N, C-alpha and C positions, 0 to 999 in steps of 0.2 A: 460820400459826404464831401462838401466843398472845403478843401484844406485851408484855403485863404480865409474863409469866414471863420473857421475854427481858430486860426492863428490870430485873427483880429480880436475875437473874444478872449483868447488866451493872453493876449497882450495886456488888456485891461485887468484881467485876473492877476497876471504877473506883477503889474504895477501895484495893485492893492496889497499883494502879499509882501512885496518889497517894503512898502510903507509900514506894514504890520511888524516886519522884522526890525525895521529901523526903530520903531517905538519900543519894541521888546528889548533890543540890545541897549538902547538908551536907558530904559528902566533898570536893567541889570547893572549898568554902570553907576547910576544914581543910588541904587540900593546897596552898593558896597561889594558887588561881585568883582573879582579880578581875573586876569589872564583872558581878556576878551579881544586882544589884538587880532588873533586869527579870525574871530567872528566878524570883526569890522572889515578885514581884508576880503573875506568871502562875500560880504554884503556889497562891497564896492565892485566886485566882479559882476554883479547884477546889471550895472550900468551899460557895459558893452552889449549884453544880451538884450536889454530893453532897446538899445539903439538899433541893433540888427533887426529886431522885431518890427520896429517902427518903419525902417527902410523897406522891408519886404511887404508890409501892409500898404505903403505908398506905391510900391512898384506894381502891385495888383495881381500877383500870381505866386502861388506857393504849391509845391508838390507834396505828396504824401511823405516822401523820403525826407524833405526839408522839415516838415512838421515833426516827424519822428526824431530828427536830430535836435530840434529845439527842445522837445520834451526830455530827451536824454541829457542834454547839457543842464537844463534846469534841475533835473534830478541829482546830478552830481554837485551842483551848487548848493542845493538843499542838504545833501549829505555832508558837505563841508561845514555848513552853518551848524548842523546838528552835532558834528564831531566836536566843535569848540564850545558847544553849549549844553553838554550833558548827554549826548548820544541818544540811546533808546529811552533814557529816563526823561527826556524832554517831551512834553505832550504834543509839541508841534510836529512830531514824527508822523502823526496821523495824516498830515497833508500828503503823504505818499499815496494814500488811497484816492485822494482827489485827482492827482496826476494820473494814477492808474485808470480811473474812471474816464478821464478825457481821452487817454490813449485807446482804451477798449472801444470807446464810442466812435472815434474818428479815424482810426488807423486800420489797415488790413490785418488779417489774423496773424500773419507771420511777424509783422512789426509789433503787434500787441503782445504776442507771446515772448518775443525777445525783450520787450520793455518790462514785462512782468518778471522775467528772470533777473534783469538788472536791479529792479527794486528789491526783490527778495535778497539778493546778494548784499546790497547796500544796508538794508535793515539788519541782516544777520551780522554784518561787520560792525555796525554801530552798537549792537548789543554786547559786543566783546571789547571793542576798542573805541574809546572816546575820552575827551578831557572833562573831568567832573567840574561842575560849577563850584567854586570856592568863594566863600564870603570873607570879606575883610574884617578882621577882629577890631580894627580901629573904629569902624563905623557901627558894626553890629547890625542885627536885623530885628531886634525887638521881638514882637510876637509873630513876625513873618518868618516862619520856619520854611525849610526846603519842601516839606510835605505840603504845607499850605500853598506854597507857590506852585507845586505840581498840580494840586486840585484846581487852583485858579486857571492854570494853563490848559488843563483838560476842558474846563468849562468854556474858555475862550476858543479853543480849537473846535469844539462842538458847535459853537455859535457860528464861527466862520464857515465851517463845512456846511451847515444848514443853509446859510445865506447863499453860498455858492450853488448848492443844489436847487434852491428855489429860483435863483436868478439866471444862473449859467445854463443849466440843463434845458429848461423850457425854450430858451433862445436857440440852442442847438437843435432841439426837436422841430421847432418851427422852420429853421433853415433846411433841415432834411425834408420836411413835408413839401416846402416850396420847390426844392430841387427835384423831388419825385414827381410833382405836378408838371414841372418843366420837361422832364424826361418823357412823361406820358404824352404831353402835347407834341413833342418832337416825333415820337413814334407814330402818333396819329397822322401827323403831317407827312411823314415818310410814307405811310401806307397810302395816303391820298395821292402823293406824287407818283408812287409805283402804279396805282390804278390809272392815273392820267397818262403815264408813259405807255402803259399797255394799250389803252384806247388809241393813243397817238400812233403807236406802231401799227395797229390794225388798220387805222385810217390811212396811213401812208401806203401800206401794202395794197389796200383796196383801190386807192387812187392810181397806183401803178397798174393794177390789173385792168382798170377801166380805160387806161390810156389807149390800148389797141382798138377796142370797139368805138371809142369816141373819135379816134382818128379816121376810122372807116366812115362813121357818120358824117364827119366834117367833109371828107372827100366827095361822098355822094351828094350831100346838100350843096356843095360848091358847084358840082357838075350840073345839078338841077337849076341853080341860079344862073349859070352861064347859058343854059338852053331852056328858057322858061316855057317855050311852046311845046316841048316834047313831053309826052306822057311817061310816067314812071312805069317801066316794065315790071312784070310780076317777079322776076328774079331779083331785081334791085329792091323791090318792096319787101320781099322775103328777107333779104340781107339786112335791110334797115330794122325790120321787126326783130330779127335774131340778135342784132347788136344792142337794141334797146333792152331786150330780155336779159342779155348778158350783164348790162349795167345794173338792171334792177336786181338780179340775183346777187350781184356783188354787194350791193347795198344791204340786201337782206342778210347775207352772210356776215357783213360787218356788224349789223345790229345784234345778230345772234351771238357772234363771237365776243362782242363787247360785254354782253351780260355774263359770259363764262370766262372772261379774261383771266381772272384770278384762280379759276379752278384748274386742278392738275391731277394727273394720274400717272400710270406707267404704261409703256408699250415697247415693242421691239424697234430698235433703231433702224434695222435693215428694212422692215416693212414700212416704217415711217418715211424713210428716204424715198422708197419707191412710190409711195402714195403722193408725196410732195412733188416729186419729179413729174408725175402724171398731171397733177393740178397745175404745175408751172407750165407744162407744155400746152395746156389748154389756153392759158393767158398769153403765152408767147409762142405762137405757131411756128415761127422760124428759128426757135432756140434749138441748139444742138449741143450734145455733150458726148464725151468719150469716157467709158467705164474703165478705169485703171485698177479696179479691185474694190468693189463696193459690197462685198459679201460678208464683211466683218460685222457680227451681230452683238448686241448688248441690250440690256434693259435700261432704259433712260426715262426721264420725266416726260410727261405729255401735257401740252398746253397750247391753246390757240396762239399765245404769244410766241412760242418757239416755232410754230408753223410759219407765222408771218416773218419772223426773223430769218429763217432759212430762205424763204422766197425772196426777201430783200437782198440777201447775199447772192443768190443765183442771178437775180436781175442785174445787180451792179456788176457782177463778173461778166455777164453777157454784153452789157453796154460798154464795158471798158475796152473791148476789142472786137475784131471781126472773125476770129477763129472760134471753133467749138471749144467750150470749156472742158476741163479734165477733172474728174472726180475720183477720189480715193479715200477709203476709210480704214481706220486702225484703232486698236485699243492699247493705251499705254498710260501707266501711272494712275490708274483708276479713272481715266477719261476716255469716252468714245470720241474720236476725232474725225472730222471730215475736211479733207483738203480740197479746196476749190481753186483751180489753176486756170488762168487765162494766158495762153502762150503767145498771144499777139505781141510782137516787139514794141508796139505803140501803147500797150496797156499801162505801162509804168508812168506814162505822162499824166494819167488820170488820178494819180495818187500823190498827195503831198506828204513827204516824209516827216515833216514837222507836225502834221496833224493827221494821224492815221485814219481818223473817221471823217475826213473831208474828201471831196472829189473836185475835179476841175470841170464837171459837166456844166453846160449852160443852163440846164433845166433845174439845177438845185445845188445845194452846198453839202450833200452827203447826209441829209437828215435821216434817211432810211438806215444808213449804216450806224449812225449814233443811236437811234432808237432800237435797232437790233441788238447792239451791244448792251444797252441798258436792260432789255428783256432777258437776254441770256444770262447776265450777271445775277438776276433775281433767282435763277435756278442753280447758281453755283458754277456756271460755265464761263467761258472766255471766248473772245474773238480777237484774232491777230491778223492784221493786214499789212503787207509790205511788198515793195517791188522786187522782182527777180533780176539777177545780173544780166539776163538775156533780154531784158526790157519788158517781160511779162509781169503779171501780178499774181500774188499768192495770198489766199485767205484761208485761215485755219479756224474752224468752229469746233470747240471742245465742250462736251457736256458730261457731267459726272455719271459714272456707271453705278446703277443701283444694285447692290449685292443681292444674291438670290435669297439669302436668309431674311433680309429686309423686305424683299418682295413678298415672301410668304407671310410675314407679319402684317403687311399692309392688306 
């Protein structure tokens, strides 16, 4: 529930109740009741509360804790007013239920329970300790006895409570419905954004995989352009055909993976890493790596988005330096982790320390790393990238380990 909207509605309600109390105490004074100085003082204390309420409404933000404090202060002011005007015998004590209704509707459970305890304590105290209303013998009350006044007060309290429930509650219900609709729209928008990020990640990886065959095609076509009279030998023709097939297969894989981008399952982390390294080697024939201990196994989530995220990380590590990358896996604190190290002393120059997911490459601004991080976060994982003191680069990929009992349940 929006606490600011509730406070705005409560401000109008509070002003109305203050006016009702003003009329009530004025009527008591005119009717010959005495010892009302304390009641007038408590009513004057409503002014600062109304001022603070107006200030917070204008400021435009109110926390649940602040709303709970507002209700608690008003409850104590009401307790003070009731103490000087008959305590539990005053029919206006029923207004406690209205405040309790507002608290139960708009506050978290722990605040509502605490507020209920405070109201019960106040009501119990007012049933034992209060200042009885005393009529002045000089003026007399005529036919207006205290019992008649009590019945009239009960009727007035019932009318006020009914009006509040008819006017105040529907407004709060509509506010909550509007807020729920907004939350639903935000969730739908977030889902769409995640799908777009997934497709963008796959597209970025596919573009990277197509880079090598397209470069080969470019070199062969440039060579043919420079020597137009030469016929294309069968070997070059076969190479052109194979590179075109590679690009076509990459696009087909992109279309297939795009349709399954949001699908996920479970698989072995070790087998997954070996499979992705083989696929990476096909797209990067000159890529080299050193195995520093990649036999750590675990059950992790499986998704095309995670496949492409790892390929992007391997590609970026390779392009950051001229030395073979180093790979190491381990399980710690519920995460399967993969260390990707580029020991080249010049690798750190490709990393901006102030923007971990940017690079200094002329071909791009680190979009692949950004998309990889977004994909991994969808599955509860993390990516950390930073330079080493030796000048190399270090990338850490972490994915949550799925417990075996959860694996069986799935």
